[in-house]
Every structure is written in structure tokens, then in C-alpha cells.
One Martini backbone bead per residue (centre of mass of N, CA, C, O) as a GRO file, in nm:
protein
  476
    1UNK     BB    1   1.180  21.764  -7.842
    2UNK     BB    2   1.444  21.626  -7.765
    3UNK     BB    3   1.327  21.340  -7.747
    4UNK     BB    4   1.239  21.317  -8.043
    5UNK     BB    5   1.520  21.349  -8.166
    6UNK     BB    6   1.649  21.103  -8.024
    7UNK     BB    7   1.460  20.884  -8.136
    8UNK     BB    8   1.518  20.938  -8.436
    9UNK     BB    9   1.822  20.873  -8.423
   10UNK     BB   10   1.794  20.582  -8.320
   11UNK     BB   11   1.631  20.474  -8.560
   12UNK     BB   12   1.844  20.537  -8.774
   13UNK     BB   13   2.065  20.354  -8.661
   14UNK     BB   14   1.907  20.087  -8.671
   15UNK     BB   15   1.849  20.098  -8.976
   16UNK     BB   16   2.155  20.105  -9.068
   17UNK     BB   17   2.203  19.807  -8.914
   18UNK     BB   18   1.952  19.616  -8.985
   19UNK     BB   19   1.709  19.613  -8.751
   20UNK     BB   20   1.502  19.708  -8.986
   21UNK     BB   21   1.210  19.816  -9.169
   22UNK     BB   22   1.182  20.159  -9.256
   23UNK     BB   23   0.974  20.151  -9.497
   24UNK     BB   24   0.722  19.951  -9.404
   25UNK     BB   25   0.714  19.867  -9.082
   26UNK     BB   26   0.796  19.572  -9.077
   27UNK     BB   27   0.851  19.245  -8.965
   28UNK     BB   28   1.173  19.090  -9.094
   29UNK     BB   29   1.425  19.105  -8.969
   30UNK     BB   30   1.750  19.046  -9.021
   31UNK     BB   31   1.933  19.116  -9.276
   32UNK     BB   32   2.180  18.938  -9.439
   33UNK     BB   33   2.181  18.647  -9.359
   34UNK     BB   34   2.368  18.377  -9.349
   35UNK     BB   35   2.352  18.084  -9.474
   36UNK     BB   36   2.295  17.772  -9.290
   37UNK     BB   37   2.466  17.452  -9.261
   38UNK     BB   38   2.496  17.103  -9.166
   39UNK     BB   39   2.724  16.890  -9.205
   40UNK     BB   40   2.839  16.586  -9.213
   41UNK     BB   41   3.015  16.431  -8.995
   42UNK     BB   42   3.290  16.264  -8.974
   43UNK     BB   43   3.200  15.941  -8.862
   44UNK     BB   44   2.892  16.015  -8.843
   45UNK     BB   45   2.558  15.983  -8.717
   46UNK     BB   46   2.216  16.019  -8.731
   47UNK     BB   47   1.997  16.101  -8.452
   48UNK     BB   48   1.686  16.122  -8.396
   49UNK     BB   49   1.425  16.227  -8.261
   50UNK     BB   50   1.262  16.106  -7.950
   51UNK     BB   51   1.102  15.829  -7.787
   52UNK     BB   52   1.132  15.617  -7.483
   53UNK     BB   53   1.196  15.331  -7.285
   54UNK     BB   54   1.381  15.362  -7.013
   55UNK     BB   55   1.532  15.062  -6.953
   56UNK     BB   56   1.438  14.765  -6.870
   57UNK     BB   57   1.303  14.457  -7.057
   58UNK     BB   58   1.382  14.271  -6.822
   59UNK     BB   59   1.494  14.105  -6.591
   60UNK     BB   60   1.663  14.134  -6.278
   61UNK     BB   61   1.912  13.932  -6.251
   62UNK     BB   62   2.088  14.062  -5.995
   63UNK     BB   63   1.898  14.227  -5.815
   64UNK     BB   64   1.976  14.552  -5.804
   65UNK     BB   65   1.769  14.793  -5.827
   66UNK     BB   66   1.884  15.053  -6.034
   67UNK     BB   67   1.621  15.042  -6.215
   68UNK     BB   68   1.381  15.191  -6.444
   69UNK     BB   69   1.105  15.264  -6.619
   70UNK     BB   70   1.109  15.543  -6.868
   71UNK     BB   71   0.972  15.808  -7.032
   72UNK     BB   72   1.160  15.966  -7.295
   73UNK     BB   73   1.317  16.255  -7.448
   74UNK     BB   74   1.508  16.324  -7.756
   75UNK     BB   75   1.735  16.489  -7.913
   76UNK     BB   76   1.913  16.549  -8.172
   77UNK     BB   77   2.215  16.372  -8.301
   78UNK     BB   78   2.550  16.299  -8.312
   79UNK     BB   79   2.739  15.988  -8.383
   80UNK     BB   80   2.966  15.771  -8.359
   81UNK     BB   81   2.989  15.479  -8.534
   82UNK     BB   82   3.236  15.436  -8.348
   83UNK     BB   83   3.475  15.382  -8.166
   84UNK     BB   84   3.752  15.502  -8.056
   85UNK     BB   85   4.053  15.471  -8.187
   86UNK     BB   86   4.384  15.446  -8.172
   87UNK     BB   87   4.442  15.643  -8.413
   88UNK     BB   88   4.260  15.873  -8.318
   89UNK     BB   89   4.395  15.914  -8.040
   90UNK     BB   90   4.681  15.964  -8.154
   91UNK     BB   91   4.625  16.246  -8.261
   92UNK     BB   92   4.613  16.369  -7.982
   93UNK     BB   93   4.895  16.290  -7.883
   94UNK     BB   94   5.056  16.430  -8.111
   95UNK     BB   95   4.950  16.715  -8.062
   96UNK     BB   96   5.059  16.745  -7.777
   97UNK     BB   97   5.353  16.691  -7.845
   98UNK     BB   98   5.387  16.923  -8.052
   99UNK     BB   99   5.310  17.158  -7.864
  100UNK     BB  100   5.537  17.115  -7.661
  101UNK     BB  101   5.771  17.134  -7.861
  102UNK     BB  102   5.713  17.423  -7.966
  103UNK     BB  103   5.738  17.559  -7.692
  104UNK     BB  104   6.035  17.482  -7.647
  105UNK     BB  105   6.142  17.630  -7.902
  106UNK     BB  106   6.057  17.911  -7.819
  107UNK     BB  107   6.227  17.914  -7.554
  108UNK     BB  108   6.497  17.863  -7.741
  109UNK     BB  109   6.451  18.092  -7.989
  110UNK     BB  110   6.249  17.978  -8.212
  111UNK     BB  111   6.070  18.197  -8.407
  112UNK     BB  112   5.931  18.011  -8.632
  113UNK     BB  113   5.724  17.887  -8.394
  114UNK     BB  114   5.597  18.171  -8.409
  115UNK     BB  115   5.330  18.358  -8.439
  116UNK     BB  116   5.247  18.613  -8.659
  117UNK     BB  117   5.120  18.911  -8.615
  118UNK     BB  118   4.940  19.116  -8.767
  119UNK     BB  119   4.953  19.420  -8.861
  120UNK     BB  120   4.754  19.603  -8.628
  121UNK     BB  121   4.707  19.362  -8.428
  122UNK     BB  122   4.525  19.313  -8.120
  123UNK     BB  123   4.572  19.033  -7.864
  124UNK     BB  124   4.572  19.101  -7.554
  125UNK     BB  125   4.274  19.021  -7.477
  126UNK     BB  126   4.359  18.702  -7.542
  127UNK     BB  127   4.657  18.669  -7.393
  128UNK     BB  128   4.873  18.788  -7.572
  129UNK     BB  129   5.244  18.727  -7.560
  130UNK     BB  130   5.535  18.750  -7.739
  131UNK     BB  131   5.741  18.732  -7.472
  132UNK     BB  132   5.566  18.471  -7.389
  133UNK     BB  133   5.583  18.136  -7.440
  134UNK     BB  134   5.295  18.073  -7.287
  135UNK     BB  135   5.133  18.332  -7.463
  136UNK     BB  136   5.183  18.243  -7.736
  137UNK     BB  137   5.153  18.165  -8.071
  138UNK     BB  138   5.158  17.898  -8.279
  139UNK     BB  139   5.334  17.756  -8.561
  140UNK     BB  140   5.191  17.498  -8.759
  141UNK     BB  141   5.347  17.540  -9.045
  142UNK     BB  142   5.596  17.451  -8.913
  143UNK     BB  143   5.822  17.228  -8.938
  144UNK     BB  144   5.872  16.904  -8.756
  145UNK     BB  145   6.156  16.712  -8.700
  146UNK     BB  146   6.202  16.387  -8.553
  147UNK     BB  147   6.412  16.218  -8.702
  148UNK     BB  148   6.634  16.474  -8.802
  149UNK     BB  149   6.737  16.689  -8.608
  150UNK     BB  150   6.877  16.948  -8.515
  151UNK     BB  151   7.078  17.019  -8.259
  152UNK     BB  152   6.911  17.256  -8.135
  153UNK     BB  153   6.646  17.098  -8.136
  154UNK     BB  154   6.737  16.853  -7.971
  155UNK     BB  155   6.808  17.015  -7.716
  156UNK     BB  156   6.515  17.131  -7.668
  157UNK     BB  157   6.383  16.816  -7.661
  158UNK     BB  158   6.524  16.633  -7.439
  159UNK     BB  159   6.293  16.641  -7.206
  160UNK     BB  160   6.098  16.429  -7.370
  161UNK     BB  161   6.300  16.215  -7.285
  162UNK     BB  162   6.434  15.952  -7.173
  163UNK     BB  163   6.651  15.819  -6.993
  164UNK     BB  164   6.882  15.576  -7.026
  165UNK     BB  165   6.778  15.422  -6.762
  166UNK     BB  166   6.456  15.415  -6.866
  167UNK     BB  167   6.500  15.249  -7.102
  168UNK     BB  168   6.396  14.961  -7.294
  169UNK     BB  169   6.443  14.975  -7.627
  170UNK     BB  170   6.510  15.250  -7.734
  171UNK     BB  171   6.720  15.508  -7.775
  172UNK     BB  172   6.455  15.676  -7.822
  173UNK     BB  173   6.212  15.791  -7.573
  174UNK     BB  174   5.919  15.893  -7.489
  175UNK     BB  175   5.786  16.074  -7.221
  176UNK     BB  176   5.458  16.024  -7.128
  177UNK     BB  177   5.454  16.205  -6.864
  178UNK     BB  178   5.469  16.485  -7.049
  179UNK     BB  179   5.160  16.451  -7.155
  180UNK     BB  180   5.021  16.749  -7.099
  181UNK     BB  181   4.689  16.870  -7.084
  182UNK     BB  182   4.550  17.190  -7.139
  183UNK     BB  183   4.219  17.295  -7.036
  184UNK     BB  184   3.894  17.445  -7.131
  185UNK     BB  185   3.579  17.554  -6.978
  186UNK     BB  186   3.228  17.614  -6.955
  187UNK     BB  187   3.010  17.661  -6.674
  188UNK     BB  188   2.674  17.669  -6.726
  189UNK     BB  189   2.544  17.567  -6.466
  190UNK     BB  190   2.647  17.795  -6.281
  191UNK     BB  191   2.550  18.035  -6.461
  192UNK     BB  192   2.232  17.953  -6.430
  193UNK     BB  193   2.217  18.045  -6.161
  194UNK     BB  194   2.054  18.288  -5.995
  195UNK     BB  195   2.289  18.370  -5.790
  196UNK     BB  196   2.493  18.411  -6.065
  197UNK     BB  197   2.378  18.648  -6.179
  198UNK     BB  198   2.324  18.949  -6.331
  199UNK     BB  199   2.258  19.235  -6.137
  200UNK     BB  200   2.022  19.485  -6.147
  201UNK     BB  201   2.018  19.852  -6.090
  202UNK     BB  202   1.759  20.094  -6.068
  203UNK     BB  203   1.780  20.450  -6.107
  204UNK     BB  204   1.591  20.759  -6.036
  205UNK     BB  205   1.639  21.104  -6.168
  206UNK     BB  206   1.385  21.202  -6.281
  207UNK     BB  207   1.454  21.135  -6.626
  208UNK     BB  208   1.685  20.960  -6.509
  209UNK     BB  209   1.831  20.635  -6.584
  210UNK     BB  210   2.015  20.406  -6.387
  211UNK     BB  211   2.240  20.128  -6.465
  212UNK     BB  212   2.339  19.863  -6.249
  213UNK     BB  213   2.587  19.596  -6.208
  214UNK     BB  214   2.628  19.263  -6.048
  215UNK     BB  215   2.793  19.017  -5.878
  216UNK     BB  216   2.705  18.775  -5.592
  217UNK     BB  217   2.826  18.513  -5.630
  218UNK     BB  218   2.957  18.176  -5.639
  219UNK     BB  219   3.235  17.968  -5.745
  220UNK     BB  220   3.324  17.641  -5.844
  221UNK     BB  221   3.607  17.510  -5.900
  222UNK     BB  222   3.786  17.239  -6.028
  223UNK     BB  223   3.970  17.241  -5.745
  224UNK     BB  224   3.742  17.344  -5.508
  225UNK     BB  225   3.737  17.633  -5.517
  226UNK     BB  226   3.612  17.947  -5.385
  227UNK     BB  227   3.466  18.220  -5.575
  228UNK     BB  228   3.414  18.520  -5.669
  229UNK     BB  229   3.209  18.698  -5.890
  230UNK     BB  230   3.331  18.936  -6.123
  231UNK     BB  231   3.297  18.773  -6.395
  232UNK     BB  232   3.262  18.555  -6.662
  233UNK     BB  233   3.546  18.416  -6.614
  234UNK     BB  234   3.459  18.241  -6.362
  235UNK     BB  235   3.335  18.002  -6.562
  236UNK     BB  236   3.622  17.922  -6.621
  237UNK     BB  237   3.774  17.618  -6.665
  238UNK     BB  238   4.049  17.412  -6.546
  239UNK     BB  239   4.282  17.162  -6.688
  240UNK     BB  240   4.497  16.871  -6.609
  241UNK     BB  241   4.635  16.597  -6.817
  242UNK     BB  242   4.722  16.282  -6.881
  243UNK     BB  243   4.674  16.128  -7.216
  244UNK     BB  244   4.796  15.861  -7.182
  245UNK     BB  245   4.755  15.548  -7.196
  246UNK     BB  246   4.701  15.260  -7.003
  247UNK     BB  247   4.898  14.981  -7.089
  248UNK     BB  248   4.871  14.805  -6.802
  249UNK     BB  249   4.571  14.694  -6.787
  250UNK     BB  250   4.618  14.400  -6.894
  251UNK     BB  251   4.736  14.323  -6.602
  252UNK     BB  252   4.573  14.474  -6.377
  253UNK     BB  253   4.287  14.324  -6.442
  254UNK     BB  254   4.468  14.041  -6.439
  255UNK     BB  255   4.518  13.763  -6.267
  256UNK     BB  256   4.683  13.511  -6.398
  257UNK     BB  257   4.752  13.662  -6.689
  258UNK     BB  258   4.866  13.663  -7.029
  259UNK     BB  259   4.913  14.021  -7.152
  260UNK     BB  260   5.184  14.154  -7.256
  261UNK     BB  261   5.147  14.204  -7.565
  262UNK     BB  262   4.939  14.434  -7.524
  263UNK     BB  263   5.113  14.628  -7.355
  264UNK     BB  264   5.336  14.663  -7.591
  265UNK     BB  265   5.115  14.714  -7.867
  266UNK     BB  266   4.814  14.816  -7.877
  267UNK     BB  267   4.852  15.132  -7.926
  268UNK     BB  268   5.115  15.165  -8.138
  269UNK     BB  269   5.049  14.944  -8.331
  270UNK     BB  270   4.927  14.907  -8.655
  271UNK     BB  271   4.750  14.646  -8.603
  272UNK     BB  272   4.561  14.845  -8.389
  273UNK     BB  273   4.428  15.100  -8.522
  274UNK     BB  274   4.108  14.973  -8.543
  275UNK     BB  275   4.096  14.965  -8.248
  276UNK     BB  276   3.984  15.022  -7.949
  277UNK     BB  277   4.038  15.233  -7.712
  278UNK     BB  278   4.217  15.192  -7.408
  279UNK     BB  279   4.299  15.316  -7.093
  280UNK     BB  280   4.058  15.526  -7.047
  281UNK     BB  281   3.947  15.765  -6.870
  282UNK     BB  282   3.705  15.992  -6.815
  283UNK     BB  283   3.885  16.247  -6.821
  284UNK     BB  284   4.024  16.185  -7.093
  285UNK     BB  285   3.764  16.185  -7.260
  286UNK     BB  286   3.694  16.479  -7.206
  287UNK     BB  287   3.954  16.601  -7.323
  288UNK     BB  288   3.911  16.497  -7.609
  289UNK     BB  289   3.649  16.656  -7.667
  290UNK     BB  290   3.774  16.938  -7.632
  291UNK     BB  291   3.988  16.908  -7.852
  292UNK     BB  292   3.794  16.846  -8.087
  293UNK     BB  293   3.651  17.117  -8.068
  294UNK     BB  294   3.894  17.306  -8.118
  295UNK     BB  295   3.978  17.211  -8.405
  296UNK     BB  296   3.702  17.285  -8.527
  297UNK     BB  297   3.690  17.584  -8.441
  298UNK     BB  298   3.947  17.673  -8.589
  299UNK     BB  299   3.839  17.605  -8.869
  300UNK     BB  300   3.587  17.790  -8.875
  301UNK     BB  301   3.748  18.053  -8.842
  302UNK     BB  302   3.913  18.030  -9.104
  303UNK     BB  303   3.639  18.001  -9.284
  304UNK     BB  304   3.403  18.192  -9.163
  305UNK     BB  305   3.218  18.014  -8.985
  306UNK     BB  306   2.998  17.875  -8.800
  307UNK     BB  307   2.975  17.707  -8.526
  308UNK     BB  308   2.955  17.419  -8.361
  309UNK     BB  309   2.895  17.195  -8.161
  310UNK     BB  310   3.004  17.018  -7.912
  311UNK     BB  311   3.199  16.780  -7.808
  312UNK     BB  312   3.093  16.471  -7.641
  313UNK     BB  313   2.955  16.284  -7.419
  314UNK     BB  314   2.713  16.082  -7.371
  315UNK     BB  315   2.436  16.034  -7.246
  316UNK     BB  316   2.262  15.783  -7.119
  317UNK     BB  317   2.003  15.835  -7.287
  318UNK     BB  318   2.140  15.860  -7.563
  319UNK     BB  319   2.275  15.588  -7.574
  320UNK     BB  320   2.022  15.408  -7.552
  321UNK     BB  321   1.869  15.527  -7.790
  322UNK     BB  322   2.086  15.454  -8.004
  323UNK     BB  323   2.103  15.145  -7.945
  324UNK     BB  324   1.803  15.079  -8.032
  325UNK     BB  325   1.734  15.204  -8.324
  326UNK     BB  326   1.404  15.245  -8.300
  327UNK     BB  327   1.347  14.989  -8.121
  328UNK     BB  328   1.108  14.877  -7.941
  329UNK     BB  329   1.200  14.695  -7.672
  330UNK     BB  330   1.497  14.630  -7.714
  331UNK     BB  331   1.739  14.424  -7.586
  332UNK     BB  332   1.908  14.470  -7.843
  333UNK     BB  333   2.044  14.647  -8.105
  334UNK     BB  334   1.919  14.419  -8.314
  335UNK     BB  335   1.620  14.348  -8.149
  336UNK     BB  336   1.662  14.081  -8.029
  337UNK     BB  337   1.685  13.807  -7.775
  338UNK     BB  338   1.953  13.725  -7.925
  339UNK     BB  339   2.317  13.637  -7.987
  340UNK     BB  340   2.218  13.499  -8.249
  341UNK     BB  341   2.179  13.398  -8.553
  342UNK     BB  342   2.030  13.190  -8.790
  343UNK     BB  343   2.332  13.041  -8.810
  344UNK     BB  344   2.466  13.052  -8.502
  345UNK     BB  345   2.603  13.329  -8.481
  346UNK     BB  346   2.766  13.563  -8.335
  347UNK     BB  347   2.681  13.939  -8.294
  348UNK     BB  348   2.917  13.968  -8.075
  349UNK     BB  349   3.165  14.082  -7.836
  350UNK     BB  350   3.186  13.829  -7.587
  351UNK     BB  351   3.109  13.624  -7.318
  352UNK     BB  352   3.069  13.297  -7.377
  353UNK     BB  353   2.911  13.135  -7.169
  354UNK     BB  354   3.190  12.977  -6.980
  355UNK     BB  355   3.451  13.114  -7.158
  356UNK     BB  356   3.419  13.139  -7.487
  357UNK     BB  357   3.560  13.398  -7.625
  358UNK     BB  358   3.624  13.299  -7.944
  359UNK     BB  359   3.332  13.230  -8.074
  360UNK     BB  360   3.310  13.544  -8.202
  361UNK     BB  361   3.643  13.603  -8.302
  362UNK     BB  362   3.745  13.692  -7.999
  363UNK     BB  363   3.908  13.724  -7.697
  364UNK     BB  364   3.912  14.020  -7.725
  365UNK     BB  365   3.941  14.254  -7.905
  366UNK     BB  366   3.814  14.420  -8.199
  367UNK     BB  367   3.746  14.550  -8.468
  368UNK     BB  368   3.574  14.785  -8.584
  369UNK     BB  369   3.288  14.703  -8.767
  370UNK     BB  370   3.252  14.375  -8.783
  371UNK     BB  371   2.968  14.422  -8.721
  372UNK     BB  372   2.660  14.493  -8.747
  373UNK     BB  373   2.453  14.742  -8.751
  374UNK     BB  374   2.217  14.930  -8.664
  375UNK     BB  375   1.950  15.127  -8.766
  376UNK     BB  376   2.154  15.392  -8.741
  377UNK     BB  377   2.469  15.289  -8.798
  378UNK     BB  378   2.578  15.149  -8.534
  379UNK     BB  379   2.863  15.022  -8.384
  380UNK     BB  380   2.913  14.840  -8.104
  381UNK     BB  381   2.671  14.874  -7.878
  382UNK     BB  382   2.766  14.574  -7.829
  383UNK     BB  383   3.045  14.518  -7.710
  384UNK     BB  384   3.395  14.489  -7.697
  385UNK     BB  385   3.340  14.789  -7.559
  386UNK     BB  386   3.278  14.978  -7.326
  387UNK     BB  387   3.109  15.300  -7.234
  388UNK     BB  388   3.126  15.616  -7.177
  389UNK     BB  389   2.957  15.859  -6.994
  390UNK     BB  390   2.853  16.170  -6.850
  391UNK     BB  391   2.726  16.025  -6.612
  392UNK     BB  392   2.632  15.977  -6.306
  393UNK     BB  393   2.599  15.739  -6.052
  394UNK     BB  394   2.257  15.648  -5.956
  395UNK     BB  395   2.005  15.455  -5.837
  396UNK     BB  396   1.783  15.722  -5.850
  397UNK     BB  397   1.799  15.889  -6.124
  398UNK     BB  398   1.525  15.815  -6.266
  399UNK     BB  399   1.341  15.967  -6.053
  400UNK     BB  400   1.478  16.282  -6.073
  401UNK     BB  401   1.495  16.303  -6.360
  402UNK     BB  402   1.423  16.414  -6.648
  403UNK     BB  403   1.212  16.352  -6.948
  404UNK     BB  404   1.409  16.568  -7.087
  405UNK     BB  405   1.706  16.498  -7.134
  406UNK     BB  406   1.847  16.323  -6.931
  407UNK     BB  407   2.078  16.465  -6.664
  408UNK     BB  408   2.333  16.338  -6.448
  409UNK     BB  409   2.571  16.527  -6.259
  410UNK     BB  410   2.922  16.501  -6.122
  411UNK     BB  411   3.206  16.683  -6.003
  412UNK     BB  412   3.459  16.522  -5.891
  413UNK     BB  413   3.698  16.513  -5.662
  414UNK     BB  414   3.987  16.375  -5.547
  415UNK     BB  415   3.866  16.377  -5.228
  416UNK     BB  416   3.638  16.214  -5.288
  417UNK     BB  417   3.444  15.972  -5.260
  418UNK     BB  418   3.398  15.698  -5.457
  419UNK     BB  419   3.082  15.721  -5.495
  420UNK     BB  420   3.122  16.012  -5.653
  421UNK     BB  421   3.301  15.869  -5.908
  422UNK     BB  422   3.069  15.753  -6.057
  423UNK     BB  423   3.022  15.621  -6.389
  424UNK     BB  424   2.851  15.554  -6.662
  425UNK     BB  425   2.826  15.230  -6.817
  426UNK     BB  426   2.797  15.095  -7.152
  427UNK     BB  427   2.741  14.773  -7.351
  428UNK     BB  428   2.967  14.614  -7.291
  429UNK     BB  429   3.209  14.344  -7.335
  430UNK     BB  430   3.443  14.096  -7.402
  431UNK     BB  431   3.418  14.012  -7.070
  432UNK     BB  432   3.110  13.995  -7.089
  433UNK     BB  433   2.808  13.912  -7.044
  434UNK     BB  434   2.502  13.942  -7.201
  435UNK     BB  435   2.354  14.124  -6.996
  436UNK     BB  436   2.547  14.388  -7.054
  437UNK     BB  437   2.434  14.421  -7.363
  438UNK     BB  438   2.193  14.552  -7.287
  439UNK     BB  439   2.030  14.851  -7.337
  440UNK     BB  440   1.909  14.873  -7.016
  441UNK     BB  441   2.197  14.836  -6.893
  442UNK     BB  442   2.374  14.935  -6.599
  443UNK     BB  443   2.688  15.073  -6.499
  444UNK     BB  444   3.021  15.119  -6.341
  445UNK     BB  445   3.290  15.360  -6.300
  446UNK     BB  446   3.571  15.522  -6.220
  447UNK     BB  447   3.692  15.829  -6.334
  448UNK     BB  448   4.014  15.742  -6.246
  449UNK     BB  449   3.968  15.475  -6.422
  450UNK     BB  450   4.129  15.223  -6.608
  451UNK     BB  451   4.046  14.996  -6.882
  452UNK     BB  452   4.048  14.711  -7.108
  453UNK     BB  453   3.699  14.751  -7.148
  454UNK     BB  454   3.710  15.077  -7.193
  455UNK     BB  455   3.559  15.326  -7.384
  456UNK     BB  456   3.459  15.557  -7.656
  457UNK     BB  457   3.225  15.813  -7.770
  458UNK     BB  458   3.095  16.071  -7.964
  459UNK     BB  459   2.900  16.373  -7.955
  460UNK     BB  460   2.656  16.600  -8.134
  461UNK     BB  461   2.461  16.841  -8.149
  462UNK     BB  462   2.183  16.939  -8.326
  463UNK     BB  463   2.116  17.185  -8.601
  464UNK     BB  464   1.794  17.247  -8.777
  465UNK     BB  465   1.628  16.988  -8.793
  466UNK     BB  466   1.331  16.880  -8.878
  467UNK     BB  467   1.090  16.643  -8.843
  468UNK     BB  468   1.016  16.596  -9.145
  469UNK     BB  469   1.300  16.533  -9.249
  470UNK     BB  470   1.375  16.284  -9.066
  471UNK     BB  471   1.122  16.118  -9.133
  472UNK     BB  472   1.183  16.088  -9.436
  473UNK     BB  473   1.459  15.946  -9.402
  474UNK     BB  474   1.361  15.702  -9.239
  475UNK     BB  475   1.170  15.591  -9.457
  476UNK     BB  476   1.406  15.567  -9.677
   0.00000   0.00000   0.00000
């Protein structure tokens, strides 16, 4: 009798919480769920799901034997229509600079730059400590004047500037070495391993069943240390990186070549705002994606809406699928086997013939979206700058990777050998010959290396569109 009463009370509680339809006894799902839809992300285009033959469509010109053709299937996703530009990346740089500056002002006792917690709200579980400048929340609504700050503000921010002996041009110059971004992410790959799961132990004494659980595995942290898994926070990884582009790549990449004007002005001058950002290594690109995710997540929390998927670098298979634009066996993103249009003009920015760089309109990089997009609406998937992908480079990756959303990754440590730091680069650049512009050609660069001819663009996994809807849009 006691058990019957207990079950009846439990069902009543579940019914009151909307867990089922207690009137009809039918399975109807949880009621009053808020309808959700995903708006088109600004600056991104939709790439529908599909399958294609991944790999080269022509002869292996350098006889590298690093790829093979393989039929794979890809889920739908959003992709930036263009590479990330200087001005877009500058938003990241300015945000990091402002956050460091506000933290310094809080340490200097400027309470107006500290976010005031609403009365009665306890955020200690989130790591909030109002008395610790490093663990309090910043007030981003408080204006911060860099042009003519008050003396006490200027004194608090003085460590962000170069010393008079280090300055080259201006009276006050930001020390870009101080632009350190601290970021966090969850390593779901390690959490998914069976040995790292939460293990339950059930014991029964009479009619009583007791459930206990614990973690038994170990987790590899981002710094290479191995720790026992005590709770789910063990899968949170942390990183720190200087996010300012390497502006000296224009000279470092080319011996006996006069590129000083680009080193002095390419990233910060307004004339290059719409040019693709370069001098960004793979780790900096990853940090940018995490930052972009966070500012979007903060916005959805303020609006009270469900979050979207994370921004990230495209996988190699996603990048090639998007570059092909739905055209089967296309050698180039525009579909044809030639690099000129019917008028004889080049249709991408690359190294033409035997070094006539400017025959396509630019000796080096050019503004994004200057050439026509492919069938998906993506610009510069060939030429201008090559692009980082999320995948590690391995000559045999096509052989052992899955045929559904293939993805081979390896998080190399600083002391790993160079061969383990290789990341796949796609698309070719302004300094590459036409072979590297082909959709099926892959090459690599080291994850901690920045180049004047490598940029990146972000993707975001799509949620909720069915096959009939995207097929109708594609036909239209």
C-alpha cells in the first residue's frame, strides 16, 4: 500500500511539471515548449547537407600521393561568405584590449567598471568574487575614453603602453605584447571516451536500491598534464595566447623582397579594412572562434533565447564540400577546368604563369569578394589567401577517417615534434600556382606558424532544417 501511495505522488509531481498528459494518458511530449528557429547569421551563407567525392579530380601533379578520392557525406552548416577581414579581426583585438583595460581600472579601485550584481543574486557558484579583480564581472556599459582619459585612468592604464625607448612612431603606442586572451573550452572528445564516463554502482538491500557513481578515468589537459577526473569540470580546458597578428610576416616570408609598406600598415590602416587578415596562426584562429562564440552566447542569454552552435574552423571535408559549391567533380570552385573566363580574364587572385602576379588585379592580397562567388555564394574559395581548417595533416587520413563528416584532429603540445603540429590548409593563395587552387588539393602549415598568405573563415553547424526545405531552396 505504501508503494502505491508513493507511485501516485510521483505521478502527480510529474504531471504538475508538464512531464506528460495525465488526462488522456497519451504520449504528447512536454507541453509549452517555446518555438525556436535559427535566423541567418550575419555575413554567413547556408551550405546544405550532401555527399561528394572528396579528393583530387585531376592528376597528382607533384606526385605527392597524399590524397585519394573518397565518397563522404556532410551535415548542413553555415559558413562565412568571405575570409575574416582585418576590420573584423580588429574587433577581437579591441575587445581584448578593452577587457584588459577595464580589469586594470577595477584593480585601481574604479568601482564603476565593475558589474553590480542584482540584490539577492548569488553568483559564487559561477566563480564570481566581487573582492577579487580577476574574478569579478566587468561593466561593459561604462564608457572608456582612450582619447583623453582622466589622469587617474591614464595612470591605471600606463602599463599597456610601450616605454618611450621602445616607441617607433607615436607618442603613445599600445604594447601589443600585452594583448593576451584567456579562453576556455570543453573537450567533448575526451569526455566521450568510455573510460572517462561517470560509472554507476547499484547495490540492493532488501527493497532498497542505492546508486553511487564516480569517475575513474584520467584527462589530458591542454598543457600536457594528466589529471584524475573528479567531476565534469575536468573536461574544461584553458588556454592563453597573444592575439595580435604577426605584422612582420611580410618580410619574414620573403628574402630579398621589399614588403616593408605592408608590415607597417596592412593590419591597422583603414585602406586595408576589407582585406583578409593574415599573420594569424592556427591557434589564434581557434581563439577567435571561441571569442566569437562567447559574444554570441552572451547576447542570447541577455535576450533569453536558446544558444546557437559554436563558431569554429571548418573541417577539411566541410571546406572542400563548400568550395565545390554543389558541382560534382569540379576542379575549381567556379566549376570549370580553366582559371580564365570566356573573356580571357583571370577569375581568382593567384600566381599567374611564371610570376606575373598582377595579371589578375593584384600583386599580393586583394579585397575580399572582388571575384564572383561559387554556387553557394562563397567568395575567394580559391586564391587570395589560403585558409586554415580544424584538421591535423596526415598523409593517410583519408584512409582511416569516417565517411560521415570526416574529421581527424590532434592537439599538439609545444614540445611535440613538428610533424605533429601540421594542420591542413586549403584553397591556395595570391603567391601560389593554380594547382593549389583546386578544390581537391590539400597542403599544410604548422599550427604555431603565421604566414602572409594564410587566413581563415568560420563555420557554424546548422540546427533544424530538413532535407525538403533546403532542396526546395536550392532549386529556387
